PDB file of the backbone (N, CA, C, O) and the ligand in Angstrom, with CONECT records:
HET     ZN  A 101       1
ATOM      1  N   UNK A   1      72.381  80.954  67.203  1.00  0.00           N
ATOM      2  CA  UNK A   1      72.275  82.139  68.062  1.00  0.00           C
ATOM      3  C   UNK A   1      73.297  83.193  67.583  1.00  0.00           C
ATOM      4  O   UNK A   1      74.483  82.900  67.438  1.00  0.00           O
ATOM      5  N   UNK A   2      72.817  84.407  67.344  1.00  0.00           N
ATOM      6  CA  UNK A   2      73.767  85.433  66.902  1.00  0.00           C
ATOM      7  C   UNK A   2      74.877  85.641  67.945  1.00  0.00           C
ATOM      8  O   UNK A   2      74.669  85.482  69.148  1.00  0.00           O
ATOM      9  N   UNK A   3      76.042  85.996  67.441  1.00  0.00           N
ATOM     10  CA  UNK A   3      77.204  86.147  68.333  1.00  0.00           C
ATOM     11  C   UNK A   3      76.937  87.160  69.446  1.00  0.00           C
ATOM     12  O   UNK A   3      77.375  86.976  70.582  1.00  0.00           O
ATOM     13  N   UNK A   4      76.215  88.232  69.108  1.00  0.00           N
ATOM     14  CA  UNK A   4      75.938  89.272  70.102  1.00  0.00           C
ATOM     15  C   UNK A   4      75.107  88.743  71.280  1.00  0.00           C
ATOM     16  O   UNK A   4      75.365  89.079  72.436  1.00  0.00           O
ATOM     17  N   UNK A   5      74.101  87.905  70.962  1.00  0.00           N
ATOM     18  CA  UNK A   5      73.237  87.360  72.017  1.00  0.00           C
ATOM     19  C   UNK A   5      74.058  86.480  72.961  1.00  0.00           C
ATOM     20  O   UNK A   5      73.903  86.562  74.179  1.00  0.00           O
ATOM     21  N   UNK A   6      74.936  85.634  72.397  1.00  0.00           N
ATOM     22  CA  UNK A   6      75.715  84.759  73.273  1.00  0.00           C
ATOM     23  C   UNK A   6      76.696  85.571  74.133  1.00  0.00           C
ATOM     24  O   UNK A   6      76.986  85.201  75.270  1.00  0.00           O
ATOM     25  N   UNK A   7      77.204  86.684  73.575  1.00  0.00           N
ATOM     26  CA  UNK A   7      78.093  87.547  74.382  1.00  0.00           C
ATOM     27  C   UNK A   7      77.315  88.194  75.532  1.00  0.00           C
ATOM     28  O   UNK A   7      77.810  88.319  76.652  1.00  0.00           O
ATOM     29  N   UNK A   8      76.079  88.602  75.216  1.00  0.00           N
ATOM     30  CA  UNK A   8      75.240  89.231  76.256  1.00  0.00           C
ATOM     31  C   UNK A   8      74.920  88.202  77.354  1.00  0.00           C
ATOM     32  O   UNK A   8      74.997  88.507  78.544  1.00  0.00           O
ATOM     33  N   UNK A   9      74.559  86.980  76.932  1.00  0.00           N
ATOM     34  CA  UNK A   9      74.255  85.931  77.924  1.00  0.00           C
ATOM     35  C   UNK A   9      75.481  85.642  78.798  1.00  0.00           C
ATOM     36  O   UNK A   9      75.371  85.482  80.014  1.00  0.00           O
ATOM     37  N   UNK A  10      76.656  85.578  78.147  1.00  0.00           N
ATOM     38  CA  UNK A  10      77.892  85.345  78.906  1.00  0.00           C
ATOM     39  C   UNK A  10      78.116  86.483  79.915  1.00  0.00           C
ATOM     40  O   UNK A  10      78.475  86.234  81.066  1.00  0.00           O
ATOM     41  N   UNK A  11      77.904  87.715  79.484  1.00  0.00           N
ATOM     42  CA  UNK A  11      78.075  88.865  80.391  1.00  0.00           C
ATOM     43  C   UNK A  11      77.086  88.774  81.550  1.00  0.00           C
ATOM     44  O   UNK A  11      77.433  89.086  82.689  1.00  0.00           O
ATOM     45  N   UNK A  12      75.851  88.346  81.262  1.00  0.00           N
ATOM     46  CA  UNK A  12      74.841  88.223  82.328  1.00  0.00           C
ATOM     47  C   UNK A  12      75.233  87.135  83.326  1.00  0.00           C
ATOM     48  O   UNK A  12      75.050  87.302  84.532  1.00  0.00           O
ATOM     49  N   UNK A  13      75.773  86.022  82.825  1.00  0.00           N
ATOM     50  CA  UNK A  13      76.230  84.957  83.754  1.00  0.00           C
ATOM     51  C   UNK A  13      77.381  85.445  84.623  1.00  0.00           C
ATOM     52  O   UNK A  13      77.426  85.182  85.825  1.00  0.00           O
ATOM     53  N   UNK A  14      78.317  86.165  83.991  1.00  0.00           N
ATOM     54  CA  UNK A  14      79.444  86.716  84.764  1.00  0.00           C
ATOM     55  C   UNK A  14      78.941  87.714  85.814  1.00  0.00           C
ATOM     56  O   UNK A  14      79.448  87.745  86.935  1.00  0.00           O
ATOM     57  N   UNK A  15      77.958  88.518  85.453  1.00  0.00           N
ATOM     58  CA  UNK A  15      77.397  89.486  86.405  1.00  0.00           C
ATOM     59  C   UNK A  15      76.730  88.754  87.572  1.00  0.00           C
ATOM     60  O   UNK A  15      76.844  89.178  88.722  1.00  0.00           O
ATOM     61  N   UNK A  16      76.025  87.639  87.267  1.00  0.00           N
ATOM     62  CA  UNK A  16      75.417  86.832  88.335  1.00  0.00           C
ATOM     63  C   UNK A  16      76.496  86.264  89.258  1.00  0.00           C
ATOM     64  O   UNK A  16      76.361  86.288  90.481  1.00  0.00           O
ATOM     65  N   UNK A  17      77.580  85.747  88.642  1.00  0.00           N
ATOM     66  CA  UNK A  17      78.685  85.203  89.450  1.00  0.00           C
ATOM     67  C   UNK A  17      79.278  86.284  90.350  1.00  0.00           C
ATOM     68  O   UNK A  17      79.558  86.044  91.524  1.00  0.00           O
ATOM     69  N   UNK A  18      79.466  87.467  89.791  1.00  0.00           N
ATOM     70  CA  UNK A  18      80.029  88.571  90.568  1.00  0.00           C
ATOM     71  C   UNK A  18      79.112  88.930  91.736  1.00  0.00           C
ATOM     72  O   UNK A  18      79.583  89.196  92.842  1.00  0.00           O
ATOM     73  N   UNK A  19      77.795  88.936  91.486  1.00  0.00           N
ATOM     74  CA  UNK A  19      76.833  89.246  92.555  1.00  0.00           C
ATOM     75  C   UNK A  19      76.938  88.202  93.672  1.00  0.00           C
ATOM     76  O   UNK A  19      76.865  88.542  94.852  1.00  0.00           O
ATOM     77  N   UNK A  20      77.110  86.916  93.290  1.00  0.00           N
ATOM     78  CA  UNK A  20      77.253  85.864  94.304  1.00  0.00           C
ATOM     79  C   UNK A  20      78.519  86.063  95.131  1.00  0.00           C
ATOM     80  O   UNK A  20      78.505  85.927  96.355  1.00  0.00           O
ATOM     81  N   UNK A  21      79.615  86.389  94.443  1.00  0.00           N
ATOM     82  CA  UNK A  21      80.880  86.610  95.160  1.00  0.00           C
ATOM     83  C   UNK A  21      80.744  87.787  96.122  1.00  0.00           C
ATOM     84  O   UNK A  21      81.203  87.729  97.263  1.00  0.00           O
ATOM     85  N   UNK A  22      80.106  88.858  95.644  1.00  0.00           N
ATOM     86  CA  UNK A  22      79.937  90.038  96.518  1.00  0.00           C
ATOM     87  C   UNK A  22      79.046  89.707  97.722  1.00  0.00           C
ATOM     88  O   UNK A  22      79.321  90.150  98.837  1.00  0.00           O
ATOM     89  N   UNK A  23      77.980  88.930  97.496  1.00  0.00           N
ATOM     90  CA  UNK A  23      77.129  88.507  98.624  1.00  0.00           C
ATOM     91  C   UNK A  23      77.945  87.697  99.622  1.00  0.00           C
ATOM     92  O   UNK A  23      77.826  87.880 100.834  1.00  0.00           O
ATOM     93  N   UNK A  24      78.786  86.786  99.091  1.00  0.00           N
ATOM     94  CA  UNK A  24      79.641  85.964  99.954  1.00  0.00           C
ATOM     95  C   UNK A  24      80.595  86.829 100.760  1.00  0.00           C
ATOM     96  O   UNK A  24      80.826  86.575 101.942  1.00  0.00           O
ATOM     97  N   UNK A  25      81.153  87.858 100.115  1.00  0.00           N
ATOM     98  CA  UNK A  25      82.078  88.768 100.800  1.00  0.00           C
ATOM     99  C   UNK A  25      81.350  89.510 101.916  1.00  0.00           C
ATOM    100  O   UNK A  25      81.874  89.651 103.022  1.00  0.00           O
ATOM    101  N   UNK A  26      80.143  89.983 101.622  1.00  0.00           N
ATOM    102  CA  UNK A  26      79.361  90.697 102.649  1.00  0.00           C
ATOM    103  C   UNK A  26      79.057  89.783 103.840  1.00  0.00           C
ATOM    104  O   UNK A  26      79.133  90.195 104.997  1.00  0.00           O
ATOM    105  N   UNK A  27      78.707  88.521 103.519  1.00  0.00           N
ATOM    106  CA  UNK A  27      78.413  87.567 104.583  1.00  0.00           C
ATOM    107  C   UNK A  27      79.675  87.300 105.421  1.00  0.00           C
ATOM    108  O   UNK A  27      79.608  87.250 106.650  1.00  0.00           O
ATOM    109  N   UNK A  28      80.815  87.131 104.754  1.00  0.00           N
ATOM    110  CA  UNK A  28      82.077  86.897 105.463  1.00  0.00           C
ATOM    111  C   UNK A  28      82.436  88.103 106.335  1.00  0.00           C
ATOM    112  O   UNK A  28      82.899  87.940 107.464  1.00  0.00           O
ATOM    113  N   UNK A  29      82.220  89.311 105.810  1.00  0.00           N
ATOM    114  CA  UNK A  29      82.500  90.525 106.586  1.00  0.00           C
ATOM    115  C   UNK A  29      81.641  90.571 107.847  1.00  0.00           C
ATOM    116  O   UNK A  29      82.124  90.912 108.927  1.00  0.00           O
ATOM    117  N   UNK A  30      80.345  90.217 107.696  1.00  0.00           N
ATOM    118  CA  UNK A  30      79.444  90.228 108.860  1.00  0.00           C
ATOM    119  C   UNK A  30      79.884  89.204 109.900  1.00  0.00           C
ATOM    120  O   UNK A  30      79.917  89.498 111.095  1.00  0.00           O
ATOM    121  N   UNK A  31      80.225  87.984 109.434  1.00  0.00           N
ATOM    122  CA  UNK A  31      80.685  86.941 110.364  1.00  0.00           C
ATOM    123  C   UNK A  31      81.947  87.383 111.085  1.00  0.00           C
ATOM    124  O   UNK A  31      82.095  87.172 112.289  1.00  0.00           O
ATOM    125  N   UNK A  32      82.866  88.004 110.329  1.00  0.00           N
ATOM    126  CA  UNK A  32      84.109  88.495 110.909  1.00  0.00           C
ATOM    127  C   UNK A  32      83.813  89.524 111.999  1.00  0.00           C
ATOM    128  O   UNK A  32      84.390  89.460 113.084  1.00  0.00           O
ATOM    129  N   UNK A  33      82.913  90.475 111.714  1.00  0.00           N
ATOM    130  CA  UNK A  33      82.538  91.504 112.678  1.00  0.00           C
ATOM    131  C   UNK A  33      81.971  90.894 113.954  1.00  0.00           C
ATOM    132  O   UNK A  33      82.363  91.269 115.059  1.00  0.00           O
ATOM    133  N   UNK A  34      81.036  89.941 113.792  1.00  0.00           N
ATOM    134  CA  UNK A  34      80.391  89.306 114.940  1.00  0.00           C
ATOM    135  C   UNK A  34      81.438  88.564 115.773  1.00  0.00           C
ATOM    136  O   UNK A  34      81.447  88.660 117.000  1.00  0.00           O
ATOM    137  N   UNK A  35      82.319  87.823 115.092  1.00  0.00           N
ATOM    138  CA  UNK A  35      83.328  87.050 115.806  1.00  0.00           C
ATOM    139  C   UNK A  35      84.316  87.975 116.527  1.00  0.00           C
ATOM    140  O   UNK A  35      84.679  87.727 117.677  1.00  0.00           O
ATOM    141  N   UNK A  36      84.744  89.029 115.853  1.00  0.00           N
ATOM    142  CA  UNK A  36      85.668  89.982 116.470  1.00  0.00           C
ATOM    143  C   UNK A  36      85.030  90.624 117.695  1.00  0.00           C
ATOM    144  O   UNK A  36      85.690  90.790 118.721  1.00  0.00           O
ATOM    145  N   UNK A  37      83.749  90.987 117.598  1.00  0.00           N
ATOM    146  CA  UNK A  37      83.047  91.598 118.738  1.00  0.00           C
ATOM    147  C   UNK A  37      82.985  90.631 119.930  1.00  0.00           C
ATOM    148  O   UNK A  37      83.187  91.028 121.077  1.00  0.00           O
ATOM    149  N   UNK A  38      82.702  89.357 119.633  1.00  0.00           N
ATOM    150  CA  UNK A  38      82.652  88.354 120.712  1.00  0.00           C
ATOM    151  C   UNK A  38      84.020  88.191 121.379  1.00  0.00           C
ATOM    152  O   UNK A  38      84.118  88.088 122.601  1.00  0.00           O
ATOM    153  N   UNK A  39      85.077  88.169 120.553  1.00  0.00           N
ATOM    154  CA  UNK A  39      86.421  88.020 121.112  1.00  0.00           C
ATOM    155  C   UNK A  39      86.803  89.219 121.973  1.00  0.00           C
ATOM    156  O   UNK A  39      87.408  89.058 123.032  1.00  0.00           O
ATOM    157  N   UNK A  40      86.453  90.411 121.522  1.00  0.00           N
ATOM    158  CA  UNK A  40      86.750  91.618 122.303  1.00  0.00           C
ATOM    159  C   UNK A  40      86.008  91.575 123.630  1.00  0.00           C
ATOM    160  O   UNK A  40      86.560  91.940 124.668  1.00  0.00           O
ATOM    161  N   UNK A  41      84.738  91.122 123.595  1.00  0.00           N
ATOM    162  CA  UNK A  41      83.939  91.020 124.817  1.00  0.00           C
ATOM    163  C   UNK A  41      84.596  90.044 125.797  1.00  0.00           C
ATOM    164  O   UNK A  41      84.728  90.349 126.982  1.00  0.00           O
ATOM    165  N   UNK A  42      85.007  88.870 125.303  1.00  0.00           N
ATOM    166  CA  UNK A  42      85.642  87.877 126.172  1.00  0.00           C
ATOM    167  C   UNK A  42      86.985  88.370 126.705  1.00  0.00           C
ATOM    168  O   UNK A  42      87.327  88.139 127.865  1.00  0.00           O
ATOM    169  N   UNK A  43      87.743  89.056 125.840  1.00  0.00           N
ATOM    170  CA  UNK A  43      89.034  89.598 126.264  1.00  0.00           C
ATOM    171  C   UNK A  43      88.837  90.645 127.355  1.00  0.00           C
ATOM    172  O   UNK A  43      89.575  90.662 128.340  1.00  0.00           O
ATOM    173  N   UNK A  44      87.837  91.525 127.184  1.00  0.00           N
ATOM    174  CA  UNK A  44      87.560  92.541 128.200  1.00  0.00           C
ATOM    175  C   UNK A  44      87.147  91.892 129.520  1.00  0.00           C
ATOM    176  O   UNK A  44      87.560  92.337 130.591  1.00  0.00           O
ATOM    177  N   UNK A  45      86.323  90.829 129.440  1.00  0.00           N
ATOM    178  CA  UNK A  45      85.908  90.132 130.665  1.00  0.00           C
ATOM    179  C   UNK A  45      87.126  89.547 131.379  1.00  0.00           C
ATOM    180  O   UNK A  45      87.246  89.643 132.600  1.00  0.00           O
ATOM    181  N   UNK A  46      88.031  88.936 130.600  1.00  0.00           N
ATOM    182  CA  UNK A  46      89.232  88.346 131.203  1.00  0.00           C
ATOM    183  C   UNK A  46      90.105  89.427 131.836  1.00  0.00           C
ATOM    184  O   UNK A  46      90.599  89.261 132.951  1.00  0.00           O
ATOM    185  N   UNK A  47      90.292  90.540 131.116  1.00  0.00           N
ATOM    186  CA  UNK A  47      91.148  91.605 131.630  1.00  0.00           C
ATOM    187  C   UNK A  47      90.490  92.355 132.784  1.00  0.00           C
ATOM    188  O   UNK A  47      91.173  92.926 133.634  1.00  0.00           O
ATOM    189  N   UNK A  48      89.157  92.351 132.807  1.00  0.00           N
ATOM    190  CA  UNK A  48      88.442  92.990 133.903  1.00  0.00           C
ATOM    191  C   UNK A  48      88.820  92.339 135.231  1.00  0.00           C
ATOM    192  O   UNK A  48      89.022  93.027 136.232  1.00  0.00           O
ATOM    193  N   UNK A  49      88.913  91.021 135.233  1.00  0.00           N
ATOM    194  CA  UNK A  49      89.271  90.363 136.495  1.00  0.00           C
ATOM    195  C   UNK A  49      90.766  90.482 136.777  1.00  0.00           C
ATOM    196  O   UNK A  49      91.169  90.516 137.939  1.00  0.00           O
ATOM    197  N   UNK A  50      91.591  90.544 135.738  1.00  0.00           N
ATOM    198  CA  UNK A  50      93.038  90.734 135.956  1.00  0.00           C
ATOM    199  C   UNK A  50      93.305  92.111 136.570  1.00  0.00           C
ATOM    200  O   UNK A  50      94.082  92.239 137.516  1.00  0.00           O
ATOM    201  N   UNK A  51      92.648  93.142 136.018  1.00  0.00           N
ATOM    202  CA  UNK A  51      92.930  94.521 136.414  1.00  0.00           C
ATOM    203  C   UNK A  51      92.021  95.025 137.527  1.00  0.00           C
ATOM    204  O   UNK A  51      92.251  96.094 138.093  1.00  0.00           O
ATOM    205  N   UNK A  52      90.962  94.228 137.842  1.00  0.00           N
ATOM    206  CA  UNK A  52      89.969  94.646 138.821  1.00  0.00           C
ATOM    207  C   UNK A  52      89.335  95.989 138.424  1.00  0.00           C
ATOM    208  O   UNK A  52      89.183  96.896 139.242  1.00  0.00           O
ATOM    209  N   UNK A  53      88.976  96.075 137.150  1.00  0.00           N
ATOM    210  CA  UNK A  53      88.284  97.249 136.596  1.00  0.00           C
ATOM    211  C   UNK A  53      87.008  96.719 135.951  1.00  0.00           C
ATOM    212  O   UNK A  53      87.049  95.707 135.251  1.00  0.00           O
ATOM    213  N   UNK A  54      85.868  97.387 136.175  1.00  0.00           N
ATOM    214  CA  UNK A  54      84.626  96.904 135.558  1.00  0.00           C
ATOM    215  C   UNK A  54      84.738  96.821 134.030  1.00  0.00           C
ATOM    216  O   UNK A  54      85.365  97.667 133.392  1.00  0.00           O
ATOM    217  N   UNK A  55      84.124  95.792 133.466  1.00  0.00           N
ATOM    218  CA  UNK A  55      84.182  95.582 132.010  1.00  0.00           C
ATOM    219  C   UNK A  55      83.777  96.850 131.257  1.00  0.00           C
ATOM    220  O   UNK A  55      84.416  97.240 130.280  1.00  0.00           O
ATOM    221  N   UNK A  56      82.701  97.484 131.735  1.00  0.00           N
ATOM    222  CA  UNK A  56      82.168  98.662 131.038  1.00  0.00           C
ATOM    223  C   UNK A  56      83.164  99.820 131.017  1.00  0.00           C
ATOM    224  O   UNK A  56      83.081 100.693 130.154  1.00  0.00           O
ATOM    225  N   UNK A  57      84.111  99.830 131.970  1.00  0.00           N
ATOM    226  CA  UNK A  57      85.067 100.934 132.042  1.00  0.00           C
ATOM    227  C   UNK A  57      86.344 100.646 131.264  1.00  0.00           C
ATOM    228  O   UNK A  57      87.160 101.543 131.050  1.00  0.00           O
ATOM    229  N   UNK A  58      86.518  99.402 130.841  1.00  0.00           N
ATOM    230  CA  UNK A  58      87.772  99.022 130.178  1.00  0.00           C
ATOM    231  C   UNK A  58      87.753  99.330 128.693  1.00  0.00           C
ATOM    232  O   UNK A  58      86.756  99.109 128.005  1.00  0.00           O
ATOM    233  N   UNK A  59      88.863  99.839 128.221  1.00  0.00           N
ATOM    234  CA  UNK A  59      88.994 100.050 126.779  1.00  0.00           C
ATOM    235  C   UNK A  59      90.369  99.564 126.313  1.00  0.00           C
ATOM    236  O   UNK A  59      91.390  99.818 126.953  1.00  0.00           O
ATOM    237  N   UNK A  60      90.363  98.873 125.202  1.00  0.00           N
ATOM    238  CA  UNK A  60      91.617  98.410 124.602  1.00  0.00           C
ATOM    239  C   UNK A  60      92.128  99.517 123.702  1.00  0.00           C
ATOM    240  O   UNK A  60      91.403 100.029 122.849  1.00  0.00           O
ATOM    241  N   UNK A  61      93.395  99.882 123.904  1.00  0.00           N
ATOM    242  CA  UNK A  61      93.989 100.895 123.036  1.00  0.00           C
ATOM    243  C   UNK A  61      94.433 100.306 121.711  1.00  0.00           C
ATOM    244  O   UNK A  61      94.396  99.092 121.511  1.00  0.00           O
ATOM    245  N   UNK A  62      94.849 101.170 120.822  1.00  0.00           N
ATOM    246  CA  UNK A  62      95.305 100.721 119.497  1.00  0.00           C
ATOM    247  C   UNK A  62      96.818 100.558 119.438  1.00  0.00           C
ATOM    248  O   UNK A  62      97.341  99.942 118.509  1.00  0.00           O
ATOM    249  N   UNK A  63      97.521 101.103 120.420  1.00  0.00           N
ATOM    250  CA  UNK A  63      98.976 101.049 120.405  1.00  0.00           C
ATOM    251  C   UNK A  63      99.469  99.740 120.998  1.00  0.00           C
ATOM    252  O   UNK A  63      98.862  99.181 121.911  1.00  0.00           O
ATOM    253  N   UNK A  64     100.577  99.269 120.459  1.00  0.00           N
ATOM    254  CA  UNK A  64     101.183  98.102 121.086  1.00  0.00           C
ATOM    255  C   UNK A  64     101.830  98.549 122.389  1.00  0.00           C
ATOM    256  O   UNK A  64     102.372  99.649 122.489  1.00  0.00           O
ATOM    257  N   UNK A  65     101.762  97.671 123.383  1.00  0.00           N
ATOM    258  CA  UNK A  65     102.191  98.035 124.729  1.00  0.00           C
ATOM    259  C   UNK A  65     103.214  97.010 125.215  1.00  0.00           C
ATOM    260  O   UNK A  65     102.904  95.822 125.310  1.00  0.00           O
ATOM    261  N   UNK A  66     104.428  97.461 125.522  1.00  0.00           N
ATOM    262  CA  UNK A  66     105.489  96.519 125.876  1.00  0.00           C
ATOM    263  C   UNK A  66     105.250  95.782 127.196  1.00  0.00           C
ATOM    264  O   UNK A  66     105.789  94.693 127.397  1.00  0.00           O
ATOM    265  N   UNK A  67     104.457  96.355 128.091  1.00  0.00           N
ATOM    266  CA  UNK A  67     104.288  95.725 129.400  1.00  0.00           C
ATOM    267  C   UNK A  67     102.928  95.059 129.600  1.00  0.00           C
ATOM    268  O   UNK A  67     102.724  94.352 130.587  1.00  0.00           O
ATOM    269  N   UNK A  68     102.004  95.278 128.679  1.00  0.00           N
ATOM    270  CA  UNK A  68     100.674  94.662 128.794  1.00  0.00           C
ATOM    271  C   UNK A  68     100.744  93.184 128.400  1.00  0.00           C
ATOM    272  O   UNK A  68     101.417  92.833 127.430  1.00  0.00           O
ATOM    273  N   UNK A  69     100.058  92.323 129.142  1.00  0.00           N
ATOM    274  CA  UNK A  69     100.069  90.894 128.790  1.00  0.00           C
ATOM    275  C   UNK A  69      99.396  90.613 127.444  1.00  0.00           C
ATOM    276  O   UNK A  69      99.628  89.566 126.839  1.00  0.00           O
ATOM    277  N   UNK A  70      98.566  91.543 126.980  1.00  0.00           N
ATOM    278  CA  UNK A  70      97.890  91.337 125.690  1.00  0.00           C
ATOM    279  C   UNK A  70      98.658  91.980 124.539  1.00  0.00           C
ATOM    280  O   UNK A  70      98.333  91.765 123.371  1.00  0.00           O
ATOM    281  N   UNK A  71      99.688  92.775 124.879  1.00  0.00           N
ATOM    282  CA  UNK A  71     100.448  93.450 123.827  1.00  0.00           C
ATOM    283  C   UNK A  71      99.837  94.778 123.401  1.00  0.00           C
ATOM    284  O   UNK A  71     100.391  95.476 122.551  1.00  0.00           O
ATOM    285  N   UNK A  72      98.682  95.133 123.995  1.00  0.00           N
ATOM    286  CA  UNK A  72      98.027  96.409 123.675  1.00  0.00           C
ATOM    287  C   UNK A  72      97.778  97.191 124.951  1.00  0.00           C
ATOM    288  O   UNK A  72      97.671  96.617 126.035  1.00  0.00           O
ATOM    289  N   UNK A  73      97.688  98.503 124.812  1.00  0.00           N
ATOM    290  CA  UNK A  73      97.404  99.357 125.967  1.00  0.00           C
ATOM    291  C   UNK A  73      95.965  99.139 126.440  1.00  0.00           C
ATOM    292  O   UNK A  73      95.079  98.774 125.667  1.00  0.00           O
ATOM    293  N   UNK A  74      95.767  99.377 127.742  1.00  0.00           N
ATOM    294  CA  UNK A  74      94.443  99.286 128.358  1.00  0.00           C
ATOM    295  C   UNK A  74      94.173 100.565 129.142  1.00  0.00           C
ATOM    296  O   UNK A  74      95.047 101.089 129.832  1.00  0.00           O
ATOM    297  N   UNK A  75      92.919 101.063 129.016  1.00  0.00           N
ATOM    298  CA  UNK A  75      92.546 102.284 129.726  1.00  0.00           C
ATOM    299  C   UNK A  75      91.327 102.034 130.596  1.00  0.00           C
ATOM    300  O   UNK A  75      90.420 101.288 130.228  1.00  0.00           O
ATOM    301  N   UNK A  76      91.326 102.670 131.752  1.00  0.00           N
ATOM    302  CA  UNK A  76      90.195 102.623 132.674  1.00  0.00           C
ATOM    303  C   UNK A  76      89.420 103.926 132.514  1.00  0.00           C
ATOM    304  O   UNK A  76      89.776 104.950 133.096  1.00  0.00           O
ATOM    305  N   UNK A  77      88.350 103.873 131.713  1.00  0.00           N
ATOM    306  CA  UNK A  77      87.619 105.102 131.393  1.00  0.00           C
ATOM    307  C   UNK A  77      86.860 105.669 132.590  1.00  0.00           C
ATOM    308  O   UNK A  77      86.429 106.822 132.560  1.00  0.00           O
ATOM    309  N   UNK A  78      86.694 104.874 133.634  1.00  0.00           N
ATOM    310  CA  UNK A  78      86.049 105.352 134.840  1.00  0.00           C
ATOM    311  C   UNK A  78      86.924 106.399 135.538  1.00  0.00           C
ATOM    312  O   UNK A  78      86.426 107.404 136.046  1.00  0.00           O
ATOM    313  N   UNK A  79      88.246 106.143 135.554  1.00  0.00           N
ATOM    314  CA  UNK A  79      89.177 107.040 136.247  1.00  0.00           C
ATOM    315  C   UNK A  79      90.009 107.880 135.285  1.00  0.00           C
ATOM    316  O   UNK A  79      90.615 108.875 135.681  1.00  0.00           O
ATOM    317  N   UNK A  80      90.032 107.474 134.034  1.00  0.00           N
ATOM    318  CA  UNK A  80      90.889 108.134 133.049  1.00  0.00           C
ATOM    319  C   UNK A  80      90.076 108.359 131.779  1.00  0.00           C
ATOM    320  O   UNK A  80      90.259 107.685 130.765  1.00  0.00           O
ATOM    321  N   UNK A  81      89.176 109.324 131.872  1.00  0.00           N
ATOM    322  CA  UNK A  81      88.216 109.552 130.790  1.00  0.00           C
ATOM    323  C   UNK A  81      88.891 109.910 129.469  1.00  0.00           C
ATOM    324  O   UNK A  81      88.397 109.553 128.399  1.00  0.00           O
ATOM    325  N   UNK A  82      90.012 110.612 129.544  1.00  0.00           N
ATOM    326  CA  UNK A  82      90.682 111.079 128.320  1.00  0.00           C
ATOM    327  C   UNK A  82      91.728 110.096 127.792  1.00  0.00           C
ATOM    328  O   UNK A  82      92.453 110.401 126.845  1.00  0.00           O
ATOM    329  N   UNK A  83      91.800 108.925 128.408  1.00  0.00           N
ATOM    330  CA  UNK A  83      92.751 107.882 127.963  1.00  0.00           C
ATOM    331  C   UNK A  83      94.194 108.426 127.961  1.00  0.00           C
ATOM    332  O   UNK A  83      94.934 108.279 126.989  1.00  0.00           O
ATOM    333  N   UNK A  84      94.554 109.047 129.066  1.00  0.00           N
ATOM    334  CA  UNK A  84      95.891 109.630 129.161  1.00  0.00           C
ATOM    335  C   UNK A  84      96.893 108.712 129.826  1.00  0.00           C
ATOM    336  O   UNK A  84      98.092 108.992 129.817  1.00  0.00           O
ATOM    337  N   UNK A  85      96.413 107.603 130.413  1.00  0.00           N
ATOM    338  CA  UNK A  85      97.299 106.811 131.267  1.00  0.00           C
ATOM    339  C   UNK A  85      97.018 105.317 131.088  1.00  0.00           C
ATOM    340  O   UNK A  85      96.145 104.761 131.755  1.00  0.00           O
ATOM    341  N   UNK A  86      97.759 104.674 130.188  1.00  0.00           N
ATOM    342  CA  UNK A  86      97.615 103.221 130.017  1.00  0.00           C
ATOM    343  C   UNK A  86      97.882 102.549 131.360  1.00  0.00           C
ATOM    344  O   UNK A  86      98.807 102.927 132.080  1.00  0.00           O
ATOM    345  N   UNK A  87      97.077 101.563 131.686  1.00  0.00           N
ATOM    346  CA  UNK A  87      97.228 100.886 132.980  1.00  0.00           C
ATOM    347  C   UNK A  87      98.571 100.148 133.089  1.00  0.00           C
ATOM    348  O   UNK A  87      98.987  99.780 134.188  1.00  0.00           O
ATOM    349  N   UNK A  88      99.239  99.934 131.964  1.00  0.00           N
ATOM    350  CA  UNK A  88     100.530  99.237 131.988  1.00  0.00           C
ATOM    351  C   UNK A  88     101.710 100.170 131.727  1.00  0.00           C
ATOM    352  O   UNK A  88     102.607 100.277 132.564  1.00  0.00           O
ATOM    353  N   UNK A  89     101.720 100.843 130.583  1.00  0.00           N
ATOM    354  CA  UNK A  89     102.895 101.650 130.231  1.00  0.00           C
ATOM    355  C   UNK A  89     102.726 103.132 130.548  1.00  0.00           C
ATOM    356  O   UNK A  89     103.678 103.906 130.446  1.00  0.00           O
ATOM    357  N   UNK A  90     101.503 103.528 130.936  1.00  0.00           N
ATOM    358  CA  UNK A  90     101.174 104.905 131.321  1.00  0.00           C
ATOM    359  C   UNK A  90     101.269 105.902 130.171  1.00  0.00           C
ATOM    360  O   UNK A  90     101.342 107.111 130.393  1.00  0.00           O
ATOM    361  N   UNK A  91     101.268 105.391 128.946  1.00  0.00           N
ATOM    362  CA  UNK A  91     101.258 106.287 127.785  1.00  0.00           C
ATOM    363  C   UNK A  91      99.797 106.631 127.452  1.00  0.00           C
ATOM    364  O   UNK A  91      98.886 105.849 127.725  1.00  0.00           O
ATOM    365  N   UNK A  92      99.593 107.824 126.852  1.00  0.00           N
ATOM    366  CA  UNK A  92      98.234 108.196 126.440  1.00  0.00           C
ATOM    367  C   UNK A  92      97.814 107.462 125.160  1.00  0.00           C
ATOM    368  O   UNK A  92      98.657 106.956 124.418  1.00  0.00           O
ATOM    369  N   UNK A  93      96.509 107.410 124.915  1.00  0.00           N
ATOM    370  CA  UNK A  93      96.009 106.804 123.675  1.00  0.00           C
ATOM    371  C   UNK A  93      96.312 107.688 122.485  1.00  0.00           C
ATOM    372  O   UNK A  93      96.530 107.215 121.370  1.00  0.00           O
ATOM    373  N   UNK A  94      96.319 109.005 122.754  1.00  0.00           N
ATOM    374  CA  UNK A  94      96.589 109.986 121.694  1.00  0.00           C
ATOM    375  C   UNK A  94      98.095 110.241 121.634  1.00  0.00           C
ATOM    376  O   UNK A  94      98.670 110.836 122.545  1.00  0.00           O
ATOM    377  N   UNK A  95      98.714 109.792 120.567  1.00  0.00           N
ATOM    378  CA  UNK A  95     100.168 110.012 120.426  1.00  0.00           C
ATOM    379  C   UNK A  95     100.477 110.529 119.038  1.00  0.00           C
ATOM    380  O   UNK A  95      99.761 110.251 118.076  1.00  0.00           O
ATOM    381  N   UNK A  96     101.564 111.292 118.951  1.00  0.00           N
ATOM    382  CA  UNK A  96     101.930 111.838 117.634  1.00  0.00           C
ATOM    383  C   UNK A  96     103.178 111.174 117.091  1.00  0.00           C
ATOM    384  O   UNK A  96     103.629 111.509 115.995  1.00  0.00           O
TER     385      UNK A  96
HETATM  386 ZN    ZN A 101     100.377 100.682 127.328  1.00  0.00          ZN2+
END
């Protein structure tokens, strides 16, 4: 087999391997997304009963919160549409 053909075959095998790895990464990303969504749903349900706020109105903030039991800010979008008042630390979601 000419050297060029074997190099091409090797490149094709490597390309196949790369495609498999990328497919695996995409699958892992999807599983991660689904699992994260389920955890957020369960966390919101748990916090809904702690805070007595409907699940649909609860939002988890991105900031760490010193007084929240979860370590993150929580907002009641039913009463605080602009996320100006964390239910624990009373800080807004928008900070500079
Ligand atoms: Zn907070």
